[in-house]
N, C-alpha and C positions, 0 to 999 in steps of 0.2 A: 750406399747401392752395393749390395752386391754382385761380382760380379763371375761370369761363366764364358768356359770359349766353346769350340768348336772346329773338327781340322777336318778341313779336304785332302781326302791323301791320297795320288794317282801314283800307280805303279810305274815301272822307270820306263814301260813304253806310252805313257800318259793315254791308253786306252782300256785305265780298271781305273773303278772307284772303291777306296775301304770303307765299307760301310756296315756298322754294326746294331744286330739287334735285340732292340731291345728289352729286357730284363724282370727292370720294375717299374713303377710310374715314375713320372708323367711317357705316359707314351707306352708302355707296356705290348711287346710284339710290332711295335712301329719298326721302320730300321731307322737310323738316322745319321748322324758324320759322328765320330770318334770325341769328342773331349770332356769337360768338368768343371767345378771347379777354381776360382783364380783366388787364391788364400790372403788374407789380410793383406799390406805391406808388401805381395808377388808383384811384381810387373811382367802383365799379362804374354809376354813374349816367351816368361820364362817359361811363364805356366801354361802354354799352350806344347813348348816339347817340355815341361816334367808328364802332362796329363797324357800326351803322345804315348812317350816312353813305359807308361802305367798301363795302360791301357794296349796296350798295340808290343812294345818289343822295342819300337822303331825308335831309333837315337836321333839326336841332333847330327852324327857321323852321315847318317844316312840319309838327308832331308834338309834344304832351306824352306823354311816358310814364312810367307806373307801375309801380310794382313792388308786382308781386305777390304773387311767391313764391319762393322757396327750394329745391333740393333738397342735401343735403351727402352723397359720400361716400365714407362715411369709409376702406375697405379702397382705393383708390384714390385716398387723398390727394387731392380737388376738389370744391369746389362751381358750380351753376349757379344765376345766379341767373336770374327773372322777367321782363319787364318788359310792358305791354300799352300799348298807343295808337291813337291812331286820326286819318289825315291831316286835318289842318283844311281841305284843298282837292286836285283835284287833282295827284298831281306825277308823269312821266313814270317807272317807276322803271330800272334800268342798273347792272349791276356783272358784274363779270371773271369771280366761284371758285364761283359755283354758276348753275347755272338759273334767274329767278325767274318767278314767274308767281303769278294773282290764284285762288283757287280757294272755289268757292261755299263754305255754310256744312255743306250738304246731307250730310258724308260722313262716314263713319267712322275719326274717329282714333283708333280703338283698334287698328285694321289692322295692325298689325307687318307685312303684308308689303311697306309702303304708306307709312307710316306709320318717320320713327326714331324713340330713343326708349324700347319699350319699354312700348310704351304712357299715357309721359309726355304728349307730344302731346296724345293724350283726355282722359286728367287736366285737364291745364294749359285746354282748352277744357269742361271741364265745369265748373272755376272763372270762365274768363270769364263763361259763362252765368246765371251764379248771381248776380254781380255783374256784371251790362251796363250797366244803371241806375248805376253808379258810375265808371264804368272808361269808355264809350264816349261823352261826352256831346257 
């Protein structure tokens, strides 16, 4: 079963969320969390930090990631691990894979015409909101 990860990154104030606008399918043109593929034999948290640095230039020294939840798609033979973290300092982000931008938190993340994942981003954001005190310390 192939593993993937998505990473919800908050800025150092906890008031903005790092998003990417996808340049390729699936979900071309829609906003998503950053993340990617978990390589065979790779531990999930290690993969999350690797993908985060590859896609954004944010390294392990800038953020502590917490494993929030997983989604398993049996018919597609894949799973997605969800990680959350808040930057401990300002970090300029850069990457080539997708357009990166900081989003305010006052959006309808369930809007499937704007956000990838058939509502999963909204679902994840609801869980982050419920656990915000534990996650964004």
